[in-house]
KEDREN-645324 format. One record per atom (N, C-alpha, C): residue in three letters; y, x, z. Coordinates in steps of 0.001 Angstrom, whole numbers, plus 500000, padded with zeros to 6 digits. Each point is the difference from the previous one (the first is absolute). Example, Ala and Ser with C-alpha at 12.3 -4.5 7.8 and 13.67 -1.06 7.14 Angstrom:
<pts>
Ala494310513190507800
Ala501190499110500000
Ala501200500900500000
Ser501050499650499280
Ser501190500820500060
Ser501090499230500730
</pts>
This chain:
<pts>
Met703641612125071005
Met500745498884500148
Met500792500201498691
Ile500137499622499009
Ile500652499170499226
Ile501220499406499797
Val501428500510499961
Val500853499461499664
Val500320499460498856
Glu500108499078499209
Glu500258499882498513
Glu501808499619500037
Leu500137500799499382
Leu501923500068499252
Leu500398499071498920
Thr500712498647500129
Thr500387499594498815
Thr501388499736499760
Pro500730501096499178
Pro501517499417499986
Pro500338498466499534
Leu500261499654500764
Leu501017498442499337
Leu501455500241499660
Pro500031499733498605
Pro501194500571498939
Pro501215498902500739
Gly501242500679500239
Gly501098499197500963
Gly500059499481501236
Ile498747500510500813
Ile500028499915501172
Ile499533501178500857
Gly498518501052499640
Gly500222500755500449
Gly498618500216500077
Val499237500546500913
Val498200500537500181
Val499307499015500484
Arg498686499641499932
Arg499325499410500841
Arg498801501274500530
Gln499349500298500946
Gln498846500640500454
Gln499347498928501051
Met498856500087499734
Met498693499296500152
Met498884500373500660
Phe499243499532500932
Phe498862500721500230
Phe499286498796500760
Thr498236500135499889
Thr499519499095500579
Thr499084500579501055
Thr500182499025500983
Thr499582500003501369
Thr498458499892499909
Ala499603500461501086
Ala498438500112500278
Ala499473498611499982
Asp500786499099500440
Asp499230498574499768
Asp500269499571498654
Gly500821500448499004
Gly499776499653498688
Gly501835499328499944
Arg500970500086500647
Arg501408499190500041
Arg500426501224499329
Arg501083499566499167
Arg501364500935499311
Arg501184500011500561
Val500223500974500784
Val501401500191500537
Val500773501117499406
Gly501394500212499824
Gly500538500994500144
Gly501740499567499691
Val500697500762499189
Val501337500208500484
Val500473500025498709
Val501151499131499607
Val501190500007498650
Val501112500705500397
Thr500505501033499552
Thr500885500548500061
Thr501288499668498819
His500993499633500325
His501028499608498900
His500697501093499750
His500592499816498942
His501080501289499794
His501471499122499181
Pro500890500383500316
Pro500581500935500673
Pro499531499633501934
Gly500906500970500364
Gly499555499599501824
Gly498855500360500598
Gly498912499574499233
Gly498714500916500896
Gly499614498918501149
Arg500333498532499964
Arg499422498636500914
Arg498860499927499376
Arg498755499825501098
Arg498910500240500056
Arg499483498760500319
Asp498801499176499835
Asp499656498922500231
Asp498252500074500239
Leu499407499528501153
Leu498578500099499933
Leu499773498791499306
Val498603500332499169
Val499371498865499363
Val498646499983500417
His499537498566499769
His498527499443500193
His499736499268498891
Glu499109500622498991
Glu499440498520499082
Glu499213499162500518
Ser499918499038500310
Ser498707499284500143
Ser499837499276498265
Pro498598500024500061
Pro499281499086498715
Pro500369498762500346
Asp499867499442500812
Asp499631498219500217
Asp501561499782500052
Asp501363500262500722
Asp501312499388500141
Asp500717501473500016
Pro500545500091498991
Pro501421501095500177
Pro500870499897500866
Asp500037498753500522
Asp501525499878500835
Asp499090499757501560
Ala499116500191500333
Ala499360500219501152
Ala500182501534501041
Thr499901499317500940
Thr500536501093501483
Thr499084500324500639
Cys499259501608500246
Cys499290500299500834
Cys499961500930500443
Ser499864500272500929
Ser499661501545500667
Ser498919500439499650
Leu500196501710500234
Leu498796500795499234
Leu500221501206501049
Thr497845499705500342
Thr499652501265501164
Thr499698500891498852
Leu500967501536500532
Leu499740500963498961
Leu499049501168500896
Thr499021500989499046
Thr499872500789500839
Thr501154501484499869
Arg499318500872500877
Arg501099500832500405
Arg500614500908498311
Ser498947499937499353
Ser499991500432498707
Ser501155499152498906
Glu499888498940500242
Glu500390498836499174
Glu501679499829500510
Ala500192500290501282
Ala500934500089500633
Ala501274501167499747
Val499066501071499923
Val500952500981499603
Val499906500127498839
Ala499481499086498748
Ala500198500306498813
Ala501135498878499959
Leu500050498991500714
Leu501536499351499646
Leu501219500499500657
Ala499712501130500674
Ala501185500427500943
Ala500509500674499053
Gly499246500756498840
Gly499957500931499204
Gly501125499312498831
Leu499338498727499924
Leu500592499308498816
Leu501315499962500370
Leu500133499193501023
Leu501722499637500680
Leu500919500861500413
Gly499478501848500071
Gly500522500707500390
Gly500248500490500905
Ile499272499601500775
Ile500099500256501518
Ile498800501092500740
Leu499515500630498470
Leu498377500952500805
Leu500747500953501047
Asp501249500877499000
Asp500492501053500666
Asp500224499585501459
Val500963499358500366
Val500321499324501357
Val498944499989500594
Val498700499176499961
Val499553499614500888
Val499132501331500307
Thr499395500622499052
Thr499610501196500146
Thr500671500885500775
Met501317500138499827
Met500865501091501252
Met499934499063501473
Ala499869498996500019
Ala499719499442501426
Ala498982499911500472
Glu499112500360499132
Glu498114500179500623
Glu499935501376500472
Ser501105501124499473
Ser499582501458500066
Ser501101500188501167
Ser500638499372500278
Ser501236500603501364
Ser499556499513500736
Pro500208501274500997
Pro499386499908501294
Pro500886498581501168
Ala499007500131500712
Ala500568498588501115
Ala500930500423500869
</pts>
């Protein structure tokens, strides 16, 4: 999976990838403070809201962008 990194001067960084069905999703990390926003680019309507069904690899990629991949990995490897 290819993750595109785009600097946003005065805001932070945008990290985006394309899902298997062609949708674009990612995270904008703001500085200072590191607030993260989930982003879905709709070519038809930039104000549209929708849900995304992600494959496991897409969900793992999104978790990595959100900075929670280590937590998920640790939880999965912990004995029950």
